C-alpha positions as CSV (number, residue, x, y, z in Angstrom):
1,X,11.0,-43.4,7.5
2,X,8.4,-41.5,5.7
3,X,9.6,-38.2,7.3
4,X,12.7,-37.8,9.0
5,X,12.4,-35.4,12.3
6,X,15.1,-32.6,12.7
7,X,15.8,-30.4,15.4
8,X,15.4,-26.6,14.4
9,X,18.9,-26.1,15.5
10,X,20.6,-28.6,13.4
11,X,21.4,-28.0,9.7
12,X,18.8,-29.9,8.3
13,X,16.2,-28.4,10.6
14,X,17.3,-25.0,9.5
15,X,17.3,-26.0,5.5
16,X,13.6,-27.3,6.2
17,X,12.8,-24.0,7.8
18,X,14.3,-21.9,4.7
19,X,12.3,-24.2,2.4
20,X,9.0,-23.5,4.2
21,X,9.7,-19.8,4.2
22,X,10.4,-19.7,0.7
23,X,7.6,-22.1,-0.4
24,X,5.8,-19.5,-2.6
25,X,5.7,-21.0,-5.9
26,X,4.6,-18.9,-9.4
27,X,3.3,-20.8,-12.4
28,X,5.8,-22.7,-14.7
29,X,6.4,-20.8,-17.7
30,X,5.0,-23.2,-20.0
31,X,1.7,-23.3,-18.1
32,X,1.7,-19.4,-18.4
33,X,1.9,-19.5,-22.1
34,X,-0.5,-22.4,-22.5
35,X,-3.2,-20.6,-20.5
36,X,-2.6,-17.1,-22.1
37,X,-3.4,-19.0,-25.6
38,X,-6.6,-20.7,-24.1
39,X,-7.9,-17.4,-22.8
40,X,-7.3,-16.0,-26.1
41,X,-9.0,-18.7,-27.7
42,X,-12.0,-18.4,-25.8
43,X,-12.0,-14.7,-26.1
44,X,-12.0,-14.8,-29.9
45,X,-14.0,-17.8,-30.4
46,X,-16.5,-18.0,-27.4
47,X,-18.4,-21.1,-27.1
48,X,-16.9,-22.8,-29.7
49,X,-13.5,-22.7,-28.0
50,X,-15.1,-23.8,-24.9
51,X,-16.4,-26.9,-26.3
52,X,-13.6,-27.5,-28.3
53,X,-11.6,-27.7,-25.1
54,X,-14.0,-29.7,-23.1
55,X,-14.4,-32.5,-25.6
56,X,-10.9,-32.6,-25.7
57,X,-10.3,-32.9,-21.9
58,X,-13.6,-33.9,-20.1
59,X,-16.5,-34.9,-22.2
60,X,-15.8,-36.1,-26.0
61,X,-19.3,-35.7,-27.2
62,X,-20.7,-32.3,-25.6
63,X,-22.5,-30.0,-27.6
64,X,-22.7,-26.2,-27.6
65,X,-26.6,-26.4,-26.5
66,X,-25.3,-28.7,-23.7
67,X,-22.8,-26.1,-22.1
68,X,-25.7,-24.8,-19.7
69,X,-27.3,-27.3,-17.2
70,X,-31.0,-27.7,-18.4
71,X,-34.1,-27.4,-16.3
72,X,-34.6,-31.0,-16.6
73,X,-31.0,-31.6,-15.2
74,X,-31.6,-29.6,-12.1
75,X,-35.1,-31.3,-11.2
76,X,-33.7,-35.0,-12.1
77,X,-30.9,-34.4,-9.4
78,X,-33.1,-34.3,-6.4
79,X,-33.9,-38.0,-7.2
80,X,-30.3,-39.0,-6.9
81,X,-29.9,-37.7,-3.2
82,X,-30.9,-39.1,0.0
83,X,-32.3,-37.8,3.2
84,X,-29.3,-38.1,4.8
85,X,-27.3,-36.0,2.6
86,X,-30.1,-33.3,2.5
87,X,-30.1,-33.1,6.3
88,X,-26.3,-32.4,6.5
89,X,-26.5,-30.1,3.7
90,X,-29.0,-27.7,5.3
91,X,-27.0,-28.0,8.6
92,X,-24.0,-26.7,6.7
93,X,-25.8,-24.1,5.1
94,X,-27.2,-23.0,8.0
95,X,-23.7,-22.7,10.0
96,X,-21.9,-21.1,7.1
97,X,-25.1,-18.4,6.5
98,X,-25.1,-17.4,10.2
99,X,-21.3,-17.1,10.6
100,X,-21.1,-14.8,7.2
101,X,-24.0,-12.8,8.2
102,X,-22.1,-11.4,10.9
103,X,-19.7,-10.0,8.2
104,X,-22.0,-7.8,6.5
105,X,-20.9,-4.0,6.0
106,X,-23.0,-1.1,6.3
107,X,-22.9,2.1,4.5
108,X,-22.4,5.1,6.8
109,X,-22.2,9.0,6.7
110,X,-20.4,11.7,8.8
111,X,-21.8,15.3,8.6
112,X,-20.2,18.5,9.8
113,X,-21.7,21.8,11.1
114,X,-20.6,23.6,7.7
115,X,-22.7,21.3,5.7
116,X,-20.1,18.9,4.3
117,X,-21.2,15.2,4.1
118,X,-18.8,12.2,3.9
119,X,-19.3,8.8,3.8
120,X,-18.9,5.2,2.4
121,X,-21.5,3.6,0.2
122,X,-21.3,-0.5,0.4
123,X,-22.8,-1.9,-2.7
124,X,-22.4,-5.6,-4.0
125,X,-20.9,-6.4,-7.4
126,X,-23.3,-7.2,-10.0
127,X,-22.1,-10.9,-10.8
128,X,-20.1,-13.4,-9.6
129,X,-18.8,-16.6,-11.0
130,X,-18.3,-19.7,-8.8
131,X,-15.7,-22.2,-10.2
132,X,-16.1,-25.9,-8.4
133,X,-13.6,-28.4,-9.4
134,X,-14.7,-31.6,-11.0
135,X,-13.0,-33.8,-8.6
136,X,-11.8,-37.1,-10.1
137,X,-14.2,-36.7,-13.2
138,X,-17.2,-36.2,-10.9
139,X,-16.7,-39.2,-8.7
140,X,-15.8,-36.8,-5.5
141,X,-18.1,-33.7,-5.9
142,X,-16.7,-30.7,-3.8
143,X,-20.0,-29.8,-2.3
144,X,-18.1,-27.7,0.3
145,X,-16.7,-25.4,-2.2
146,X,-20.3,-24.8,-3.6
147,X,-21.1,-23.5,-0.3
148,X,-18.4,-21.8,1.0
149,X,-18.2,-19.7,-2.7
150,X,-21.7,-19.0,-2.9
151,X,-23.1,-18.3,0.3
152,X,-21.1,-15.1,1.2
153,X,-22.1,-13.8,-2.4
154,X,-25.6,-14.4,-1.9
155,X,-25.5,-12.8,1.4
156,X,-23.6,-9.7,0.2
157,X,-26.4,-9.2,-2.5
158,X,-24.7,-10.1,-5.7
159,X,-27.7,-10.3,-8.1
160,X,-26.6,-12.8,-10.5
161,X,-24.5,-15.7,-9.5
162,X,-23.3,-18.5,-11.9
163,X,-21.5,-21.8,-11.2
164,X,-19.0,-23.4,-13.4
165,X,-17.6,-26.9,-13.0
166,X,-16.2,-29.6,-15.7
167,X,-18.5,-32.5,-16.5
168,X,-17.6,-35.9,-16.2
169,X,-17.2,-38.1,-19.7
170,X,-20.9,-38.4,-20.1
171,X,-21.3,-34.8,-20.0
172,X,-23.0,-34.8,-16.5
173,X,-22.5,-32.7,-13.4
174,X,-22.8,-34.7,-10.1
175,X,-26.6,-34.0,-8.6
176,X,-25.0,-33.6,-5.2
177,X,-23.3,-30.3,-6.5
178,X,-26.6,-29.2,-8.6
179,X,-28.7,-30.2,-5.3
180,X,-26.3,-27.9,-3.5
181,X,-26.3,-24.9,-5.8
182,X,-30.2,-25.1,-6.0
183,X,-30.3,-25.1,-2.3
184,X,-28.8,-21.9,-1.9
185,X,-30.2,-20.2,-4.8
186,X,-28.1,-21.0,-8.1
187,X,-29.7,-22.1,-11.3
188,X,-27.4,-20.9,-13.8
189,X,-24.8,-23.7,-14.0
190,X,-22.3,-24.4,-16.7
191,X,-20.4,-27.4,-17.9
192,X,-16.6,-26.3,-18.3
193,X,-13.7,-26.1,-16.3
194,X,-9.8,-25.6,-16.1
195,X,-8.7,-22.5,-17.8
196,X,-11.1,-22.1,-20.5
197,X,-14.0,-21.9,-17.7
198,X,-12.1,-19.1,-16.3
199,X,-11.8,-17.6,-19.6
200,X,-15.3,-17.9,-20.3
201,X,-16.3,-16.1,-17.1
202,X,-13.8,-13.3,-17.7
203,X,-14.7,-12.5,-21.4
204,X,-18.1,-13.8,-21.5
205,X,-19.4,-16.2,-24.3
206,X,-22.7,-16.6,-26.1
207,X,-24.0,-18.9,-23.5
208,X,-21.6,-18.1,-20.4
209,X,-22.1,-14.4,-19.1
210,X,-18.9,-12.3,-18.0
211,X,-19.0,-11.6,-14.5
212,X,-17.3,-9.1,-12.1
213,X,-15.9,-11.5,-9.4
214,X,-14.5,-14.9,-10.1
215,X,-13.9,-17.1,-6.8
216,X,-13.4,-21.1,-6.4
217,X,-10.2,-23.3,-5.8
218,X,-8.5,-25.4,-8.7
219,X,-5.5,-26.9,-10.4
220,X,-2.5,-24.8,-11.6
221,X,-4.4,-24.1,-14.7
222,X,-7.3,-22.8,-13.1
223,X,-4.9,-20.4,-10.8
224,X,-2.8,-19.2,-13.7
225,X,-5.8,-18.3,-15.6
226,X,-7.4,-16.6,-12.7
227,X,-3.8,-14.8,-12.3
228,X,-4.1,-13.6,-15.8
229,X,-7.8,-12.0,-15.7
230,X,-6.9,-10.5,-12.5
231,X,-7.3,-6.9,-12.9
232,X,-10.1,-6.9,-15.7
233,X,-12.0,-8.5,-12.5
234,X,-11.6,-9.5,-9.0
235,X,-10.7,-12.8,-8.0
236,X,-10.6,-14.4,-4.5
237,X,-6.9,-15.3,-4.1
238,X,-3.9,-17.0,-6.0
239,X,-4.0,-20.3,-4.2
240,X,-1.4,-22.9,-3.7
241,X,-1.5,-26.4,-2.6
242,X,-3.7,-26.9,0.5
243,X,-1.6,-27.0,3.8
244,X,-1.5,-27.8,7.6
245,X,0.8,-26.9,10.6
246,X,0.3,-28.5,13.8
247,X,2.0,-26.9,17.0
248,X,2.1,-29.8,19.5
249,X,3.1,-30.3,23.2
250,X,3.3,-33.2,25.5
251,X,-0.3,-33.0,25.7
252,X,-0.9,-33.8,22.2
253,X,-2.2,-37.2,20.9
254,X,0.3,-38.9,18.3
255,X,-2.9,-40.8,16.6
256,X,-4.7,-37.3,16.2
257,X,-1.7,-35.3,15.0
258,X,-1.0,-38.0,12.4
259,X,-4.5,-38.1,11.3
260,X,-4.8,-34.5,10.7
261,X,-1.4,-34.7,8.6
262,X,-3.0,-37.5,6.5
263,X,-6.2,-35.5,6.1
264,X,-4.1,-32.7,4.6
265,X,-1.8,-34.9,2.4
266,X,-4.8,-36.9,0.8
267,X,-5.8,-33.6,-0.8
268,X,-2.9,-33.7,-3.4
269,X,0.7,-34.9,-3.9
270,X,1.9,-31.2,-3.4
271,X,-0.1,-31.0,-0.2
272,X,2.0,-29.7,2.8
273,X,1.8,-31.0,6.1
274,X,3.9,-29.7,8.8
275,X,4.5,-30.5,12.8
276,X,6.5,-28.2,15.3
277,X,6.7,-30.0,18.5
278,X,8.7,-29.6,21.5
279,X,8.8,-33.4,22.2
280,X,11.1,-35.5,20.7
281,X,9.4,-38.6,21.9
282,X,6.0,-37.3,20.5
283,X,7.6,-36.9,17.0
284,X,8.6,-40.7,16.9
285,X,5.1,-41.5,17.7
286,X,3.7,-39.5,15.3
287,X,5.8,-41.4,12.7
288,X,4.4,-44.8,14.0
289,X,1.0,-43.6,13.6
290,X,1.5,-42.4,10.3
291,X,2.6,-46.0,9.2
292,X,-0.4,-47.5,11.0
293,X,-3.0,-45.0,9.5
294,X,-1.7,-44.8,6.1
295,X,-2.7,-48.2,4.8
296,X,-6.3,-47.7,5.8
297,X,-7.0,-44.4,3.3
298,X,-8.5,-44.7,-0.1
299,X,-6.0,-42.2,-1.4
300,X,-3.2,-43.8,0.2
301,X,-0.7,-43.3,-2.5
302,X,-1.3,-39.6,-2.9
303,X,-1.1,-39.3,0.7
304,X,2.0,-41.2,1.1
305,X,3.7,-39.1,-1.8
306,X,2.7,-35.9,-0.2
307,X,4.2,-36.9,3.1
308,X,7.2,-38.2,1.5
309,X,8.0,-35.4,-0.7
310,X,7.0,-32.3,1.7
311,X,6.2,-33.7,5.1
312,X,7.9,-31.9,7.8
313,X,8.5,-32.8,11.6
314,X,10.4,-30.2,13.4
315,X,11.4,-30.3,17.0
316,X,11.6,-26.7,18.9
317,X,13.5,-25.8,21.9
318,X,10.4,-24.6,23.6
319,X,6.9,-23.2,22.8
320,X,8.0,-19.8,22.1
321,X,10.0,-20.8,19.3
322,X,7.2,-23.1,18.2
323,X,4.8,-20.3,18.1
324,X,7.5,-18.0,16.1
325,X,8.0,-20.6,13.5
326,X,4.5,-21.0,13.0
327,X,4.0,-17.1,12.7
328,X,7.0,-17.0,10.1
329,X,5.6,-19.6,7.9
330,X,2.0,-18.0,8.0
331,X,0.1,-21.2,7.0
332,X,-3.3,-21.8,5.8
333,X,-4.5,-24.0,8.4
334,X,-2.8,-23.7,12.0
335,X,-3.8,-26.3,14.7
336,X,-2.8,-25.7,18.2
337,X,-2.8,-29.0,19.8
338,X,-1.6,-27.9,23.3
339,X,-2.9,-28.0,26.9
340,X,-3.8,-24.3,26.6
341,X,-4.6,-23.2,23.3
342,X,-6.5,-20.0,24.1
343,X,-3.3,-18.7,26.1
344,X,-1.3,-19.2,22.9
345,X,-3.9,-17.4,20.6
346,X,-3.1,-13.7,21.3
347,X,0.5,-14.8,20.4
348,X,-0.6,-16.1,16.9
349,X,-0.2,-13.4,14.0
350,X,-0.6,-15.1,10.8
351,X,-2.8,-17.7,9.8
352,X,-5.5,-18.5,7.4
353,X,-7.5,-20.1,10.1
354,X,-6.9,-21.3,13.7
355,X,-8.1,-24.7,15.1
356,X,-7.6,-24.6,18.9
357,X,-7.3,-27.9,21.0
358,X,-7.4,-31.4,20.8
359,X,-10.9,-31.7,20.0
360,X,-11.0,-29.6,16.7
361,X,-9.9,-31.2,13.4
362,X,-9.3,-29.2,10.5
363,X,-12.0,-31.2,8.8
364,X,-14.4,-29.5,11.0
365,X,-13.7,-26.0,9.6
366,X,-13.7,-27.6,6.0
367,X,-17.2,-28.7,6.0
368,X,-19.3,-27.7,8.9
369,X,-18.0,-25.1,11.6
370,X,-19.2,-22.1,9.8
371,X,-15.9,-19.9,8.9
372,X,-14.7,-20.1,5.1
373,X,-12.6,-22.8,4.1
374,X,-11.1,-20.9,1.2
375,X,-7.8,-19.8,2.8
376,X,-4.7,-18.0,1.8
377,X,-1.8,-20.3,1.2
378,X,2.1,-20.1,0.4
379,X,2.7,-17.6,3.2
380,X,0.2,-15.1,2.1
381,X,-1.8,-15.1,5.1
382,X,0.5,-12.4,6.4
383,X,-1.2,-10.1,4.4
384,X,-4.5,-11.8,3.1
385,X,-7.6,-13.2,4.5
386,X,-10.2,-16.2,4.2
387,X,-12.7,-15.4,1.7
388,X,-15.8,-13.6,3.1
389,X,-18.4,-11.1,2.2
390,X,-16.1,-8.5,1.4
391,X,-15.0,-10.3,-1.9
392,X,-18.4,-9.4,-3.0
393,X,-18.5,-6.0,-1.9
394,X,-17.4,-2.9,-3.2
395,X,-17.1,0.7,-1.5
396,X,-17.7,4.0,-3.0
397,X,-16.9,7.3,-1.2
398,X,-19.7,9.7,-0.8
399,X,-18.5,13.6,-0.6
400,X,-21.0,16.6,-0.5
401,X,-20.0,20.1,0.0
402,X,-21.9,23.3,1.1
403,X,-21.0,26.5,-0.4
404,X,-19.7,27.5,3.2
405,X,-17.8,24.1,3.4
406,X,-15.9,24.9,0.1
407,X,-15.2,28.5,1.0
408,X,-13.6,27.1,4.3
409,X,-11.5,24.3,2.3
410,X,-10.6,26.4,-0.6
411,X,-7.4,27.9,0.6
412,X,-6.0,24.3,1.4
413,X,-7.1,22.7,-1.7
414,X,-5.5,25.3,-3.8
415,X,-2.4,25.1,-1.9
416,X,-2.1,21.2,-2.4
417,X,-3.0,21.6,-5.6
418,X,-0.5,24.1,-6.3
419,X,2.3,22.0,-4.9
420,X,1.5,19.2,-7.2
421,X,1.5,21.3,-10.5
422,X,-2.4,20.9,-10.9
423,X,-3.5,24.3,-11.7
424,X,-7.0,23.5,-12.9
425,X,-7.7,21.5,-9.7
426,X,-7.1,24.8,-8.3
427,X,-9.2,26.6,-10.6
428,X,-12.1,24.2,-10.1
429,X,-12.4,25.9,-6.8
430,X,-11.8,29.5,-7.7
431,X,-14.4,29.3,-10.4
432,X,-17.4,28.4,-7.8
433,X,-16.4,31.5,-5.6
434,X,-15.7,34.2,-8.0
435,X,-19.1,35.6,-8.3
436,X,-19.1,36.3,-4.6
437,X,-15.4,37.4,-4.4
438,X,-14.3,34.6,-2.2
439,X,-11.4,33.6,-4.2
440,X,-8.9,33.6,-1.0
441,X,-5.8,34.8,-0.1
442,X,-3.7,33.3,-2.9
443,X,-5.2,35.7,-5.4
444,X,-5.1,38.6,-2.8
445,X,-1.3,38.0,-2.5
446,X,-0.7,38.1,-6.4
447,X,-2.5,41.3,-6.4
448,X,-0.4,42.8,-3.9
449,X,2.5,41.8,-5.0
450,X,2.2,43.0,-8.4
451,X,1.3,46.4,-7.2
452,X,4.2,46.4,-4.9
453,X,6.8,45.5,-7.7
454,X,5.2,48.4,-9.8
455,X,5.6,50.9,-6.8
456,X,9.2,49.8,-6.3
457,X,10.1,50.1,-9.9
458,X,10.7,46.3,-10.0
459,X,10.3,44.2,-12.7
460,X,7.0,42.1,-12.8
461,X,7.7,38.4,-12.2
462,X,6.6,36.2,-15.1
463,X,3.3,33.8,-14.8
464,X,5.6,30.7,-13.7
465,X,7.4,32.8,-11.2
466,X,4.2,34.3,-9.9
467,X,2.4,31.0,-9.5
468,X,5.5,29.7,-7.6
469,X,5.5,32.8,-5.3
470,X,1.8,32.2,-4.6
471,X,2.2,28.7,-3.9
472,X,5.0,29.3,-1.6
473,X,2.9,32.2,0.1
474,X,0.0,30.0,0.8
475,X,2.5,27.7,2.6
476,X,4.3,30.2,4.5
477,X,0.9,31.3,5.9
478,X,0.9,27.9,7.5
479,X,4.4,27.4,8.4
480,X,5.6,30.9,9.4
481,X,4.0,31.2,12.7
482,X,4.6,27.6,13.7
483,X,8.4,28.0,13.4
484,X,8.7,31.6,14.1
485,X,9.7,33.0,10.4
486,X,7.9,36.0,11.5
487,X,6.4,37.2,14.5
488,X,3.3,35.6,15.7
489,X,1.2,38.7,15.5
490,X,2.5,39.7,11.9
491,X,-0.2,40.3,9.2
492,X,-0.3,38.6,5.5
493,X,0.8,41.9,4.3
494,X,3.6,42.4,6.6
495,X,4.8,38.7,5.8
496,X,4.5,39.5,2.5
497,X,6.9,42.5,2.7
498,X,9.0,40.9,4.9
499,X,9.7,37.8,2.7
500,X,9.2,38.9,-0.8
501,X,9.9,42.8,-1.5
502,X,13.4,42.7,-0.6
503,X,14.1,39.6,-2.1
504,X,12.7,40.8,-5.1
505,X,15.0,43.8,-5.1
506,X,17.8,41.8,-4.8
507,X,17.2,39.4,-7.7
508,X,16.1,42.4,-9.9
509,X,19.6,43.8,-9.2
510,X,21.2,40.5,-10.2
511,X,19.3,39.8,-13.3
512,X,21.0,38.3,-16.1
513,X,24.1,37.4,-14.0
514,X,25.2,33.9,-13.7
515,X,25.4,33.2,-10.0
516,X,25.7,30.4,-7.3
517,X,23.9,31.8,-4.5
518,X,24.3,30.6,-0.8
519,X,22.0,32.1,1.8
520,X,21.7,31.5,5.4
521,X,18.4,30.7,7.3
522,X,14.9,31.4,6.1
523,X,14.9,35.1,6.5
524,X,13.8,37.8,4.1
525,X,15.6,36.8,1.3
526,X,14.7,33.2,1.0
527,X,11.2,33.5,-0.6
528,X,12.6,35.4,-3.6
529,X,15.7,33.5,-4.0
530,X,13.8,30.2,-4.1
531,X,11.4,31.3,-6.6
532,X,13.8,33.3,-8.8
533,X,16.1,30.4,-8.7
534,X,14.6,28.6,-11.7
535,X,16.6,31.5,-14.0
536,X,19.0,29.7,-16.5
537,X,22.7,29.4,-14.8
538,X,21.7,29.9,-11.4
539,X,22.3,27.6,-8.3
540,X,21.0,28.0,-5.3
541,X,22.6,26.7,-2.0
542,X,20.8,27.3,1.4
543,X,22.7,27.0,4.5
544,X,19.9,26.4,7.3
545,X,21.0,26.1,11.2
546,X,17.6,25.3,12.5
547,X,16.0,22.0,12.4
548,X,12.4,22.9,12.0
549,X,13.3,25.2,9.0
550,X,15.4,22.5,7.3
551,X,12.3,20.2,6.7
552,X,10.3,23.4,5.6
553,X,12.9,24.4,3.3
554,X,13.3,20.7,1.9
555,X,9.3,20.4,1.5
556,X,9.0,23.6,-0.2
557,X,11.8,22.8,-3.0
558,X,10.2,19.7,-3.8
559,X,6.9,20.9,-3.8
560,X,8.0,23.6,-6.5
561,X,10.2,21.0,-8.4
562,X,13.4,23.2,-7.8
563,X,16.2,21.1,-8.9
564,X,18.7,23.5,-8.8
565,X,18.0,24.2,-4.9
566,X,20.1,22.4,-2.5
567,X,19.8,22.4,1.2
568,X,22.6,22.2,3.8
569,X,21.6,20.9,7.1
570,X,23.9,22.7,9.2
571,X,22.1,23.0,12.5
572,X,22.8,25.7,14.7
573,X,23.6,23.0,17.9
574,X,26.4,21.6,15.9
575,X,28.0,24.9,15.1
576,X,27.3,27.1,17.8
577,X,30.7,26.8,19.2
578,X,32.3,28.3,16.1
579,X,32.7,31.9,17.9
580,X,34.6,30.2,20.5
581,X,36.9,28.4,18.4
582,X,37.8,31.5,16.4
583,X,38.5,33.4,19.5
584,X,35.2,35.6,19.6
585,X,34.5,34.9,23.0
586,X,34.2,38.7,23.8
587,X,31.7,39.0,21.0
588,X,28.3,37.6,21.8
589,X,26.4,39.1,19.3
590,X,23.9,36.8,17.4
591,X,24.3,38.3,14.5
592,X,28.2,37.9,14.5
593,X,27.7,34.3,15.4
594,X,25.3,33.7,12.4
595,X,28.0,36.0,10.3
596,X,30.8,33.5,11.4
597,X,28.4,30.5,10.8
598,X,27.7,31.9,7.3
599,X,31.6,32.6,6.4
600,X,32.5,29.1,7.7
601,X,29.9,27.4,5.4
602,X,30.9,29.6,2.6
603,X,34.6,28.1,2.9
604,X,33.5,24.7,3.5
605,X,31.0,24.5,0.4
606,X,31.8,27.4,-2.0
607,X,34.2,27.5,-4.6
608,X,36.6,30.7,-5.4
609,X,34.9,33.1,-7.5
610,X,31.3,32.5,-6.4
611,X,28.9,35.1,-5.2
612,X,27.4,34.7,-1.5
613,X,24.2,36.6,-0.6
614,X,23.3,37.1,3.0
615,X,20.2,39.6,4.0
616,X,19.8,41.0,7.5
617,X,18.0,43.8,9.4
618,X,19.6,47.2,10.4
619,X,20.6,45.7,13.8
620,X,22.5,43.1,12.5
621,X,24.6,45.7,10.1
622,X,25.2,47.5,13.5
623,X,26.6,44.4,15.0
624,X,28.4,43.7,12.0
625,X,30.3,46.9,12.3
626,X,31.2,46.6,16.1
627,X,32.7,43.1,14.9
628,X,34.5,44.8,12.2
629,X,36.3,47.1,14.7
630,X,37.4,43.9,16.8
631,X,41.1,42.8,16.9
632,X,39.7,39.4,15.5
633,X,38.4,41.3,12.4
634,X,41.8,40.4,10.7
635,X,41.0,36.6,10.5
636,X,39.0,37.7,7.7
637,X,39.6,40.1,4.5
638,X,37.1,43.1,4.4
639,X,37.5,45.0,1.0
640,X,35.9,47.2,-0.6
641,X,33.1,48.0,1.6
642,X,30.5,49.8,-0.6
643,X,27.1,50.6,-0.2
644,X,24.4,50.1,-3.1
645,X,21.4,52.7,-3.5
646,X,18.3,50.6,-4.4
647,X,14.9,51.8,-4.9
648,X,12.9,52.8,-1.8
649,X,11.5,49.7,-0.1
650,X,8.8,49.4,2.6
651,X,11.2,47.3,5.0
652,X,14.8,48.4,6.0
653,X,17.1,45.5,5.0
654,X,21.0,45.3,4.1
655,X,21.9,42.5,1.3
656,X,25.4,41.5,2.2
657,X,27.1,40.4,-1.3
658,X,30.1,38.3,-0.5
659,X,32.8,37.4,-2.8
660,X,34.8,34.4,-2.5
661,X,38.5,34.7,-3.9
662,X,41.5,32.6,-3.4
663,X,43.1,35.0,-1.4
664,X,40.0,35.2,1.2
665,X,36.3,36.2,1.4
666,X,35.2,39.7,0.9
667,X,31.7,41.2,1.1
668,X,29.9,44.5,-0.1
669,X,26.8,45.5,1.8
670,X,23.9,46.9,-0.1
671,X,21.7,48.9,2.0
672,X,18.1,50.1,1.2
């Protein structure tokens, strides 16, 4: 039996599926090293190396001056082809041309009211190399490869198309290939194949020009060479052996299924032919047809080896499973030999080309239908497409700003540049707006902050801290009102005062001390704590009870690259029960609830002897004093309740400094 059918649920069937899903095969290491050496030889020695390899493997007597097909050879080729061939050739050219013309992309523009213009400019590459395999020493010229590779390049507008193909032993190229090339406008044709031909196209020689794109199928040496030069130029794809998967139901004709399996198998001993059917009887009939038709083929030995080594017939439970298998395998050619193929089409997600119905053999797509037959193999249809116009096109973005547009976007550009630490990017915007005083809020902020620090007698932040504060303030303007960090009607100056000056005061007081800080919430103390946490020996832990602010805090700390700041995601909904748990049900104050949460987090995360800071307003302080008088106050040790006199601040705040100790948690208040 040439192929043994298996059900998809059997052990053998599952093994076959596993092999199909893992069929991607990189080149052998010995092939890699050999090809790398060939490419190096061609790069260094040019035509000499190309001719040396060609003489060794293809045409023993080829001379350097014969590398390029001569004008006489091009003219002579027409005398070796008949009218029938020309009629078929012209029909194929017409079909392929019409199909690919629909793929052409246009450049486009968008305009905005402020004078901004953006768009995309679509341009072809300057040159393309079209590789055409020799086909049994030229005996089986692959005319379809010439058309499928060269026509899309021509439609794309590639200015220079060159063709490479290995010569026969006499140093000649099939006249059918030469005629096909000329009919679509290619006259620069060179006699070189395999890895040395690809190397010549990539690096260029005195005779063979270097190109921007290389397309075309080939053996493992061609494929490996394309892989190794990819990156310095574009290639169409890394192709494996040709493959087909036929999904068949009870309406399928066994003879047709077998014929299409053989059509695939005769390509190469490594070709892959797969059938997934819902009918066990059909599977048996297909095997009989394979035996009957195989003996009639000119390449029967190749087809028999391919089917015997790699052929698969699977019997699925139903059509839903069959389609699922087809999608998982992501085959190069997918044939739907079913009663209602158009009904299945919406369910197909991955395939290089899809052939619908009983009258659509893969051969139609290979030659005359119009779509390209250069298709993704080895499962790569999950993320890649057939060769087309886009292979030979490149896109350039277009950007044009008016002064008004730059002014409107300046703050946003500088904010993102600052987050990424790219100050020159931000400066490139600022320099353009300086002469009209349009430098933006961030620089006004720096000026105001330095003035405020001077008025309060605070140490002026160093340059790094000031830059971090500026970036944060710019971000805060965007976020604060969205997550109610400050009143929605607050001005930028009020945000500055509320979120920076008191924290700067606190940090100035703590200057030089090695502290581990714990702050709750994104209140007045947060910005200064974050931006001053870069001091040596200082570790900042932030406890945030609100979900929106957790994301914000994490974003800011990452943006400012503060590695010594950690965020404890302690959401208020998870801890709102703490007052009741601790028998504070008679105290409903939010301030006391937050204090309880704060102290609970201190106990949970902090070590004895660590400084803990919390900053709240006057109302919070009054409520705390009420709490101190309650019967429950004995749960916490409240010792040394002293007030520190700080320089006058524009905003009244109370800075609570807690000292954890083995015997309990105490606190001190710092009122400004």
